[in-house]
C-alpha positions as CSV (number, residue, x, y, z in Angstrom):
1,M,-6.1,30.1,-5.2
2,I,-8.1,28.9,-8.2
3,D,-11.3,30.5,-9.6
4,F,-14.0,28.2,-8.3
5,K,-16.6,29.6,-10.7
6,K,-14.4,28.4,-13.6
7,Y,-15.1,24.8,-12.3
8,N,-18.8,25.5,-11.6
9,I,-18.2,25.3,-7.8
10,E,-20.2,27.7,-5.6
11,M,-18.0,28.4,-2.6
12,W,-19.7,29.2,0.7
13,D,-19.6,32.5,2.5
14,N,-17.5,32.8,5.7
15,Q,-20.4,32.2,8.0
16,K,-21.3,28.9,6.4
17,I,-17.6,27.8,6.3
18,E,-17.3,28.6,10.1
19,S,-20.5,26.6,10.7
20,F,-19.2,23.7,8.7
21,R,-16.0,23.6,10.7
22,K,-17.9,23.7,14.0
23,N,-20.2,20.8,13.0
24,L,-17.4,18.7,11.7
25,L,-15.0,19.2,14.6
26,A,-17.8,18.7,17.2
27,W,-18.5,15.3,15.6
28,Y,-14.8,14.4,15.5
29,D,-14.5,15.3,19.2
30,R,-17.3,12.9,20.0
31,E,-16.6,10.1,17.6
32,K,-12.9,10.1,16.7
33,R,-11.2,6.7,16.7
34,D,-8.7,6.0,19.5
35,L,-5.6,5.3,17.5
36,P,-2.0,5.1,18.8
37,W,-0.6,7.8,16.5
38,R,-3.2,10.2,17.8
39,H,-1.6,10.2,21.2
40,T,1.5,11.9,19.9
41,K,2.8,15.0,18.2
42,N,6.0,13.2,17.2
43,P,6.4,13.8,13.4
44,Y,8.4,10.6,13.0
45,H,5.5,8.5,14.4
46,I,2.9,10.4,12.5
47,W,4.9,9.9,9.3
48,I,5.1,6.2,9.8
49,S,1.4,5.9,10.4
50,E,0.5,8.0,7.4
51,V,2.6,6.0,5.0
52,M,1.2,2.7,6.3
53,L,-2.3,3.9,6.1
54,Q,-2.1,4.9,2.4
55,Q,-3.2,1.5,1.2
56,T,-4.1,-0.5,4.3
57,Q,-7.0,-0.5,6.7
58,V,-6.5,0.9,10.2
59,A,-7.0,-2.4,12.0
60,T,-4.2,-4.0,9.9
61,V,-1.9,-1.1,10.4
62,I,-1.9,-0.9,14.2
63,P,0.3,-4.0,15.0
64,Y,2.7,-3.0,12.1
65,Y,3.0,0.5,13.4
66,K,3.8,-0.7,17.0
67,R,6.3,-3.2,15.8
68,F,8.0,-0.7,13.4
69,L,8.6,1.7,16.3
70,E,9.9,-1.1,18.5
71,W,12.4,-2.1,15.8
72,F,13.3,1.4,14.6
73,P,12.5,3.8,17.5
74,T,14.3,6.8,16.1
75,I,14.9,8.4,12.7
76,S,18.6,7.4,13.0
77,D,17.6,3.8,13.6
78,L,15.6,3.8,10.4
79,A,18.4,5.5,8.5
80,V,20.9,2.7,9.2
81,A,18.5,-0.2,9.3
82,N,19.5,-3.5,7.6
83,E,17.5,-4.0,4.4
84,E,16.2,-7.5,5.3
85,K,15.0,-6.3,8.7
86,L,13.4,-3.3,7.1
87,L,11.5,-5.5,4.6
88,K,10.5,-7.9,7.4
89,A,9.0,-5.0,9.3
90,W,7.0,-4.1,6.2
91,E,6.2,-7.7,5.1
92,G,2.5,-8.0,4.1
93,L,1.8,-4.3,3.7
94,G,2.8,-4.2,0.0
95,Y,4.1,-1.3,-2.0
96,Y,7.6,-2.0,-0.7
97,S,9.1,1.0,-2.5
98,R,7.5,3.1,0.2
99,V,9.6,1.7,3.1
100,R,12.7,2.1,1.0
101,N,11.8,5.7,0.3
102,M,11.2,6.1,4.0
103,Q,14.8,5.0,4.7
104,T,16.1,7.3,2.1
105,A,14.1,10.2,3.6
106,A,15.4,9.2,7.1
107,Q,19.0,9.5,5.7
108,Q,18.1,12.9,4.2
109,I,16.9,14.0,7.7
110,M,20.1,12.9,9.3
111,T,22.2,14.6,6.6
112,D,20.3,17.8,5.7
113,F,18.4,18.5,9.0
114,D,20.9,17.3,11.6
115,G,18.6,14.4,12.5
116,C,15.6,16.6,13.4
117,F,12.4,16.1,11.4
118,P,11.8,19.3,9.3
119,D,9.0,21.5,10.6
120,T,7.9,23.4,7.5
121,Y,5.7,22.1,4.8
122,E,8.2,23.0,2.1
123,D,11.0,21.0,3.8
124,I,8.8,18.1,4.6
125,A,7.8,17.9,1.0
126,K,11.4,17.7,-0.1
127,L,11.8,14.3,1.6
128,K,11.9,11.2,-0.6
129,G,8.5,9.6,-1.1
130,I,6.5,12.4,0.6
131,G,3.9,13.9,-1.6
132,P,1.4,16.7,-1.0
133,Y,-1.0,14.6,1.1
134,T,1.6,13.1,3.5
135,A,3.4,16.5,3.8
136,G,0.1,18.2,4.7
137,A,-0.8,15.5,7.2
138,I,2.5,15.7,9.0
139,A,2.6,19.5,8.9
140,S,-0.9,19.9,10.2
141,I,-1.0,17.1,12.8
142,A,2.6,17.3,14.2
143,F,3.2,21.1,13.8
144,D,-0.3,22.7,13.7
145,L,0.5,24.2,10.3
146,V,-2.6,25.3,8.3
147,E,-2.0,22.8,5.5
148,P,-4.7,20.5,3.9
149,A,-4.2,16.8,3.7
150,V,-6.1,15.7,0.6
151,D,-6.4,11.9,0.1
152,G,-9.0,9.8,-1.6
153,N,-11.3,9.9,1.4
154,V,-11.2,13.6,1.6
155,M,-11.8,14.0,-2.1
156,R,-14.8,11.8,-1.8
157,V,-16.3,14.0,0.9
158,I,-15.4,17.3,-1.0
159,A,-16.9,15.9,-4.2
160,R,-20.2,15.4,-2.5
161,L,-20.2,18.6,-0.6
162,F,-19.9,20.7,-3.8
163,E,-21.0,18.3,-6.5
164,V,-17.6,18.5,-8.1
165,N,-17.9,17.2,-11.6
166,Y,-14.2,16.2,-12.1
167,D,-12.7,12.8,-11.9
168,I,-10.9,12.3,-8.6
169,G,-8.6,9.7,-10.1
170,N,-7.1,12.2,-12.6
171,P,-4.0,13.8,-11.0
172,K,-4.7,17.0,-12.9
173,N,-7.9,17.6,-10.9
174,R,-6.2,17.4,-7.5
175,K,-5.7,21.1,-7.5
176,I,-9.5,21.6,-7.4
177,F,-9.9,19.5,-4.2
178,Q,-6.7,21.0,-2.7
179,A,-8.1,24.5,-3.2
180,I,-11.5,23.7,-1.7
181,T,-9.9,22.1,1.4
182,E,-7.5,25.1,1.8
183,T,-10.6,27.3,1.9
184,L,-12.5,25.1,4.4
185,I,-9.6,24.1,6.8
186,D,-9.9,25.4,10.4
187,P,-6.9,27.6,11.1
188,K,-7.1,26.9,14.8
189,R,-7.3,23.1,14.6
190,P,-5.9,22.1,11.2
191,G,-4.7,18.7,12.2
192,D,-8.0,17.7,13.8
193,F,-9.9,19.2,10.8
194,N,-7.9,17.0,8.3
195,Q,-8.3,13.9,10.4
196,A,-12.0,14.6,10.8
197,L,-12.4,14.7,7.0
198,M,-10.4,11.5,6.7
199,D,-12.5,9.7,9.3
200,L,-15.7,10.9,7.7
201,G,-14.6,9.7,4.3
202,A,-13.3,6.4,5.6
203,D,-16.5,5.5,7.4
204,I,-19.8,7.3,7.0
205,E,-19.0,8.5,3.5
206,S,-17.0,5.5,2.4
207,A,-16.9,4.4,-1.2
208,K,-18.9,1.3,-0.5
209,N,-22.1,1.3,1.6
210,P,-22.0,5.0,2.7
211,R,-24.5,6.1,5.4
212,P,-25.0,9.8,4.3
213,E,-28.0,10.2,6.7
214,E,-25.6,9.8,9.6
215,S,-23.1,12.4,8.3
216,P,-22.6,15.4,10.7
217,V,-22.4,17.7,7.7
218,R,-25.1,16.2,5.5
219,F,-27.0,19.5,5.4
220,F,-24.0,21.2,3.9
221,S,-23.7,18.5,1.2
222,A,-25.1,19.5,-2.2
223,A,-25.2,15.9,-3.3
224,Y,-27.2,14.9,-0.2
225,L,-29.6,17.8,-0.5
226,H,-30.1,17.2,-4.3
227,G,-30.3,13.4,-4.1
228,T,-27.2,12.9,-6.2
229,M,-25.0,11.0,-3.7
230,K,-24.6,8.0,-6.0
231,K,-23.2,10.2,-8.7
232,Y,-20.3,11.5,-6.6
233,P,-17.4,11.2,-6.6
234,I,-16.8,10.9,-10.3
235,K,-14.1,8.3,-11.0
236,E,-13.2,6.4,-14.2
237,P,-12.8,2.7,-13.7
238,K,-9.3,1.4,-13.5
239,K,-7.9,-0.9,-16.2
240,K,-8.0,-4.5,-15.3
241,P,-4.6,-5.9,-14.1
242,K,-2.6,-7.8,-16.8
243,P,-2.7,-11.6,-16.2
244,I,0.7,-13.3,-16.1
245,Q,1.4,-17.0,-15.7
246,I,4.1,-17.8,-13.1
247,Q,5.7,-21.2,-12.3
248,A,6.8,-21.5,-8.6
249,F,9.4,-24.2,-8.0
250,V,9.2,-25.9,-4.6
251,I,12.5,-27.8,-4.5
252,T,13.7,-29.9,-1.5
253,N,17.0,-31.6,-0.8
254,N,17.7,-34.8,1.1
255,K,17.6,-32.9,4.4
256,G,14.1,-31.7,3.7
257,E,15.2,-28.2,3.3
258,Y,13.6,-25.8,0.8
259,L,15.2,-23.8,-1.9
260,L,14.7,-20.0,-1.5
261,E,16.0,-17.3,-3.8
262,K,16.5,-13.6,-3.1
263,N,15.2,-11.2,-5.7
264,E,18.3,-9.1,-6.3
265,S,16.7,-7.1,-9.1
266,N,15.3,-3.6,-8.9
267,R,11.9,-4.8,-10.1
268,L,8.8,-5.9,-8.3
269,L,9.4,-7.5,-4.8
270,A,13.1,-6.7,-4.9
271,G,14.9,-7.8,-1.7
272,F,12.4,-10.5,-0.8
273,W,12.9,-14.2,-0.7
274,S,10.7,-16.7,-2.4
275,F,10.6,-20.1,-4.1
276,P,12.3,-19.7,-7.5
277,L,9.8,-18.1,-9.9
278,L,9.7,-18.2,-13.7
279,E,7.4,-16.2,-15.8
280,T,5.8,-18.0,-18.8
281,Q,6.0,-16.1,-22.0
282,I,2.4,-17.1,-22.9
283,V,0.5,-14.0,-21.7
284,A,-2.9,-14.0,-23.4
285,Q,-5.4,-11.1,-23.1
286,Q,-8.2,-13.6,-22.2
287,L,-6.1,-15.7,-19.8
288,S,-8.2,-17.4,-17.1
289,L,-7.5,-19.8,-14.3
290,F,-8.3,-22.8,-16.4
291,E,-7.7,-21.7,-19.9
292,I,-4.0,-21.5,-20.4
293,E,-3.1,-22.7,-23.8
294,N,-0.4,-25.3,-24.2
295,K,-0.2,-25.7,-20.5
296,E,1.6,-29.1,-20.5
297,S,4.3,-28.1,-23.0
298,S,4.7,-24.8,-21.2
299,T,5.3,-26.5,-17.9
300,L,7.8,-28.9,-19.5
301,S,9.8,-26.1,-21.1
302,Q,9.8,-24.2,-17.8
303,K,11.3,-27.3,-16.0
304,T,14.0,-27.5,-18.6
305,L,14.7,-23.8,-18.2
306,F,14.9,-24.2,-14.4
307,E,17.4,-27.0,-14.7
308,K,19.6,-24.9,-17.0
309,D,19.2,-21.7,-15.0
310,Y,19.7,-23.1,-11.5
311,H,22.2,-25.8,-12.3
312,L,20.0,-28.4,-10.5
313,Q,18.6,-31.7,-11.8
314,P,15.4,-32.3,-9.8
315,N,13.4,-35.5,-9.7
316,W,10.2,-33.9,-10.8
317,L,7.1,-34.9,-8.8
318,E,3.6,-35.2,-10.2
319,Q,1.5,-33.9,-7.3
320,K,-1.1,-31.4,-8.4
321,F,-1.7,-28.1,-6.6
322,P,-4.4,-25.5,-7.0
323,L,-3.5,-22.5,-9.0
324,I,-2.9,-19.5,-6.8
325,T,-3.6,-15.9,-7.7
326,H,-2.3,-12.6,-6.4
327,T,-3.3,-9.2,-7.8
328,F,-1.0,-6.2,-7.8
329,S,-2.2,-2.8,-8.9
330,H,-1.1,-3.4,-12.5
331,R,-0.8,-7.2,-12.9
332,R,-2.4,-10.4,-11.8
333,W,-0.2,-13.4,-11.1
334,L,-1.5,-16.9,-11.8
335,M,0.9,-19.1,-9.9
336,E,1.4,-22.8,-10.6
337,I,3.4,-24.9,-8.1
338,I,5.9,-27.4,-9.5
339,T,7.7,-29.7,-7.1
340,G,10.9,-31.7,-7.2
341,T,13.6,-33.2,-5.1
342,V,17.4,-33.1,-5.6
343,T,20.2,-35.3,-4.3
344,N,23.0,-33.0,-5.4
345,D,22.1,-29.7,-3.8
346,K,25.1,-27.6,-4.7
347,L,23.9,-24.1,-5.3
348,A,24.7,-22.1,-8.4
349,D,26.8,-19.0,-7.9
350,N,24.9,-16.9,-10.5
351,K,22.0,-16.3,-8.1
352,T,21.4,-15.6,-4.4
353,L,20.1,-19.0,-3.2
354,V,19.9,-20.8,0.2
355,W,18.5,-24.1,1.6
356,V,16.2,-23.4,4.5
357,P,14.5,-25.8,6.9
358,Q,10.7,-25.4,7.1
359,K,10.8,-24.1,10.7
360,D,13.1,-21.2,9.6
361,L,11.2,-20.0,6.5
362,K,9.4,-17.5,8.6
363,N,12.7,-15.7,9.5
364,Y,13.1,-14.5,5.9
365,P,11.4,-11.4,4.4
366,L,8.5,-13.0,2.5
367,A,6.1,-11.0,0.4
368,T,2.4,-11.9,0.3
369,P,2.6,-14.0,-3.0
370,Q,5.2,-16.2,-1.3
371,K,3.2,-16.6,1.8
372,K,0.2,-17.7,-0.3
373,L,2.4,-20.2,-2.1
374,M,3.7,-21.7,1.1
375,A,0.2,-21.9,2.7
376,S,-1.2,-23.7,-0.4
377,Y,1.8,-26.0,-0.7
378,F,1.9,-27.1,2.9
379,K,-1.9,-27.5,3.1
380,T,-2.1,-29.6,-0.1
381,S,1.0,-31.6,0.4
382,H,-0.3,-32.8,3.8
383,L,-3.7,-33.9,2.5
């Protein structure tokens, strides 16, 4: 336990803590969202939901969650799943390392825990890809262990309750929010307490357009009482994603089939299929959608590089397509579509390539940038 006074935090007495728990849980019992993973104590199901929810809104997660359990109903099913089916199940959620880590963790469970999900916080935290938040969520919700689950929503609520003057985006400060939540958590209903804080932070005390006057714990909140809600939580702005120019090659053969390539690297979007992509070496700090220097010469050199790298000689087409953007956490792709047709469609053996009819494209694991490319291409090419 940390010394709260060291961080200028005035912790409540036991009576106030008990009153806070009572108010928060009474609100949760009245207003909690009816979500499929709240109808189970199965730790495997709860684990899936928590990982999916880490970067995605609830409404988006629900169909993914249901399909994932249909495809991989048990831990053993996940442990032995085919990679392409696994990526297809996660397609569109992003952060694909997470589903790979889940499979590795499932294999750990099969090997180290005889196929049974571990039931202590320490053992749960040993699993691949499971950090303090996810371990706390599973431990408290599935096993009723008195463990806090501190995510961004919870830190936002805590920052306002105690006017915490520490950046919630700095990992070094997590221990402060962890210690406060450990003090506040209801020992009789730890899972419900954690979920109540999550719900409160996701809705009434959201980052954008909060409604603090509706909060069931507003009179416990120092920021609400002092009129400092806009100040908290403290969070330094993120760096802008680095812009990168990408050429996407939409190549068809005489059968009208499209060339797809599987990303066999260990880098971004590994394991997914897409139109062949080449990254332009011109990456300017001030790159914008319409201000790419030497654009024509760059495109010409990329066509030449494609011909050499893919052992194909396309008849290049001149149709223009709008530039497509996709932002990752650390980079922003500016994707230019280049089209061509080939008569000799023999595939190079130095890459994983396949010719695919349009109707079958949907059967391959496709990440969001590829889906954007296809949507733009088929819309524009039919105008």
